[in-house]
N, C-alpha and C positions, 0 to 999 in steps of 0.2 A: 524609406525603410525604417527610419528611426522612430516612427510613430507606432509601429507594430509591437505589441507586448502580449504575453499570454494572459496576464491578469487572472480573472476567475474562470476563464475558459479551460476546457481540456487541452492538453498539449497537442492532441490530434487536430483540434480545431485551429490552434495556433500554427501548426506546421502547414496545414492546408492554405491558410491565408499567406503565410510567409513564402511558400512556393509560388503562389500567384504573383506576389509583388516582386519576388526575386527574378522571375522571368523577364519582367519589364525594366529591371535595373541593370546597372553596369557592374554590380558587385559579382565577384567570383573568388574562388580559393579561400585563403585565410580571412580576408575582410568580410566575406559572406558568412563564414563560420562565426566571426566575432559579432556580427549583427544578430545572428540567430541566438547566440548565447546571451547577448545583452537583453533581448526580449523575453527570455525564459524566466520563469519564477526562480527566485534565488535558491530555494532548497534543491530543486532539480539540478540547476546549474552547478551548485557546489558538489552535490553527490557525484555527478558525472565527472567533474574536473578532478575530484579527489579519488576516483576509482583507481584500482591497481593498474588497469590498462585503459586510460581515458580515450574517448573517441578522437579520431584524427581527421575524419572527413565530414562534410556536411551531411551526407547520408547516414553515417554512423551516429552523429549527434542527434539527428532527427529521429531515427529509429529507436535509439536507446532512451531518449527523452520521453517519447510516447509510451514506451514499455514501462519506464519508471513511474510516470504519472498515473498510468492505469493501475499499477500495483499499489501505489500510495492511496489512490481513491478507493480501491477495493478494500484495502486494509482499514481505512477510516470508517467505511461503511460497516465492516464487520465489527469494529470496536463499538460503534454506536449501537448496533444490534445487540451485541453481548452485554453492553452496559445497560441498555434499556431493559432487557430481559432479566438481568441480575437484580435489578431494583424492584421488579414487579413480582408480587407473590403469584406463584403458579405460572411464571413466565414460560414461554414455549420456544426457547432457542434450540436450534438444530446444530449438531456437531458438523464441522467441516468434513468433507469426504476423506476417509482414511484415518480419522482421528478417534474412532471408537464412539462411545456414548457418554452420557452424563446423567447426573441425578441432582435434584433440587431439594434444598432444605424445606421443611414444612411451612415456614413463614416467608420464604423467599429471601432470607438473609444469608444463606450459605449455599454455594454451588460446588459440587464435586464433579470434576471433568476428567475423563480417562483419555490419555494421550495415544493409546494404541500401541504402547511399548509393552511387549509380552513380559509377564512375570511368571516365574516358576511356580507351579501349583495353584495359580490363581485362575479364576474363571471370568474375571472382568476384562481380561485382555489388555491391561495396561496399568500404568501408575496413575494414582489420583492426584489431582490438583484441586485444592480447596480455596475458593474465593470467598472471603468474608466481606461484609458490608463496608468495613473500615479499611480494607487493604487486601493484599495478596500474600498467601503463604502456601508453601508446598506441603503436601502430605495427604494421606487418605482421610 
Protein backbone atom coordinates (compact mmCIF):
# COMPACT_ATOMS: atom_id res chain seq x y z
CA UNK A 1 0.00 0.00 0.00
CA UNK A 2 2.87 2.35 0.67
CA UNK A 3 3.72 2.57 -3.02
CA UNK A 4 0.34 3.99 -4.08
CA UNK A 5 0.25 7.76 -4.53
CA UNK A 6 -2.04 10.10 -6.42
CA UNK A 7 0.75 11.94 -8.22
CA UNK A 8 -0.51 13.54 -11.44
CA UNK A 9 -3.56 11.30 -11.67
CA UNK A 10 -7.07 12.38 -10.82
CA UNK A 11 -8.16 11.58 -7.31
CA UNK A 12 -10.86 9.35 -8.77
CA UNK A 13 -8.14 7.21 -10.43
CA UNK A 14 -6.17 7.13 -7.17
CA UNK A 15 -9.25 6.06 -5.18
CA UNK A 16 -10.02 3.25 -7.61
CA UNK A 17 -6.49 1.84 -7.37
CA UNK A 18 -6.43 2.33 -3.59
CA UNK A 19 -9.67 0.37 -3.19
CA UNK A 20 -8.31 -2.54 -5.24
CA UNK A 21 -5.13 -2.74 -3.18
CA UNK A 22 -6.95 -2.17 0.13
CA UNK A 23 -9.19 -5.21 -0.49
CA UNK A 24 -6.08 -7.40 -0.67
CA UNK A 25 -4.42 -5.84 2.40
CA UNK A 26 -4.92 -6.30 6.11
CA UNK A 27 -5.43 -2.57 6.69
CA UNK A 28 -8.72 -1.34 8.13
CA UNK A 29 -10.07 1.51 10.25
CA UNK A 30 -7.69 4.36 11.12
CA UNK A 31 -4.55 2.73 9.64
CA UNK A 32 -6.39 2.44 6.29
CA UNK A 33 -7.39 6.11 6.48
CA UNK A 34 -3.79 7.10 7.26
CA UNK A 35 -2.51 5.16 4.24
CA UNK A 36 -5.09 6.83 2.01
CA UNK A 37 -4.15 10.29 3.33
CA UNK A 38 -0.43 9.58 2.89
CA UNK A 39 -0.92 8.92 -0.83
CA UNK A 40 -3.12 11.97 -1.50
CA UNK A 41 -1.64 15.10 -3.02
CA UNK A 42 -0.67 17.48 -0.23
CA UNK A 43 -3.04 20.30 -1.18
CA UNK A 44 -6.09 18.06 -1.08
CA UNK A 45 -4.96 16.33 2.13
CA UNK A 46 -4.40 19.66 3.91
CA UNK A 47 -7.69 21.20 2.76
CA UNK A 48 -9.67 18.20 3.97
CA UNK A 49 -7.77 17.94 7.26
CA UNK A 50 -8.27 21.67 7.91
CA UNK A 51 -11.99 21.64 7.02
CA UNK A 52 -14.44 22.79 9.66
CA UNK A 53 -15.75 19.21 9.77
CA UNK A 54 -12.94 16.95 8.50
CA UNK A 55 -13.83 13.51 7.14
CA UNK A 56 -13.77 10.72 9.72
CA UNK A 57 -14.28 7.52 7.71
CA UNK A 58 -12.43 6.11 4.70
CA UNK A 59 -15.57 6.57 2.60
CA UNK A 60 -15.84 10.25 3.58
CA UNK A 61 -12.15 10.82 2.86
CA UNK A 62 -12.45 9.24 -0.56
CA UNK A 63 -15.71 10.94 -1.55
CA UNK A 64 -14.65 14.41 -0.41
CA UNK A 65 -11.16 14.08 -1.89
CA UNK A 66 -12.60 13.15 -5.30
CA UNK A 67 -15.04 16.07 -5.15
CA UNK A 68 -12.33 18.56 -4.12
CA UNK A 69 -9.95 17.30 -6.82
CA UNK A 70 -12.66 17.67 -9.50
CA UNK A 71 -13.45 21.20 -8.32
CA UNK A 72 -9.78 22.20 -8.32
CA UNK A 73 -9.20 20.78 -11.81
CA UNK A 74 -12.29 22.52 -13.17
CA UNK A 75 -11.26 25.80 -11.56
CA UNK A 76 -7.74 25.57 -13.04
CA UNK A 77 -9.18 24.81 -16.48
CA UNK A 78 -11.46 27.84 -16.25
CA UNK A 79 -8.56 30.04 -15.14
CA UNK A 80 -6.48 28.88 -18.11
CA UNK A 81 -9.39 29.53 -20.48
CA UNK A 82 -10.07 32.99 -19.08
CA UNK A 83 -6.38 33.87 -19.02
CA UNK A 84 -5.88 32.73 -22.59
CA UNK A 85 -8.91 34.65 -23.87
CA UNK A 86 -8.02 37.78 -21.90
CA UNK A 87 -4.63 37.96 -23.60
CA UNK A 88 -5.96 37.42 -27.13
CA UNK A 89 -7.51 40.28 -29.05
CA UNK A 90 -11.06 39.38 -29.91
CA UNK A 91 -11.01 36.42 -27.50
CA UNK A 92 -14.14 34.36 -27.33
CA UNK A 93 -14.55 33.43 -23.63
CA UNK A 94 -18.02 32.44 -22.56
CA UNK A 95 -19.49 33.40 -19.17
CA UNK A 96 -20.22 30.64 -16.68
CA UNK A 97 -23.89 29.76 -16.44
CA UNK A 98 -25.73 32.22 -14.22
CA UNK A 99 -23.04 34.87 -14.38
CA UNK A 100 -24.51 37.22 -16.99
CA UNK A 101 -22.37 38.36 -19.90
CA UNK A 102 -19.23 40.23 -20.72
CA UNK A 103 -17.65 42.63 -23.14
CA UNK A 104 -14.10 42.90 -24.40
CA UNK A 105 -11.97 45.95 -25.00
CA UNK A 106 -11.16 46.81 -28.58
CA UNK A 107 -7.55 45.59 -28.44
CA UNK A 108 -8.09 42.69 -26.02
CA UNK A 109 -6.34 44.54 -23.21
CA UNK A 110 -9.43 45.09 -21.08
CA UNK A 111 -12.36 42.86 -20.23
CA UNK A 112 -15.49 43.89 -18.37
CA UNK A 113 -17.49 41.03 -16.92
CA UNK A 114 -20.93 41.25 -15.34
CA UNK A 115 -21.50 39.08 -12.32
CA UNK A 116 -25.27 38.81 -12.57
CA UNK A 117 -25.88 40.83 -9.41
CA UNK A 118 -28.91 43.06 -10.17
CA UNK A 119 -28.45 46.81 -10.09
CA UNK A 120 -31.28 49.30 -9.62
CA UNK A 121 -32.09 51.04 -12.91
CA UNK A 122 -29.39 49.20 -14.86
CA UNK A 123 -30.09 47.05 -17.88
CA UNK A 124 -26.82 45.08 -17.77
CA UNK A 125 -28.09 42.83 -14.98
CA UNK A 126 -25.06 43.10 -12.77
CA UNK A 127 -21.96 44.81 -11.56
CA UNK A 128 -19.00 45.10 -13.87
CA UNK A 129 -15.57 43.69 -13.10
CA UNK A 130 -12.78 45.14 -15.18
CA UNK A 131 -9.70 43.03 -15.85
CA UNK A 132 -6.71 44.95 -17.14
CA UNK A 133 -3.68 43.36 -18.75
CA UNK A 134 -1.51 44.20 -15.73
CA UNK A 135 -3.86 43.04 -12.97
CA UNK A 136 -7.36 43.01 -11.53
CA UNK A 137 -9.56 45.89 -10.47
CA UNK A 138 -13.23 46.15 -9.71
CA UNK A 139 -15.44 48.67 -11.43
CA UNK A 140 -17.44 49.18 -14.58
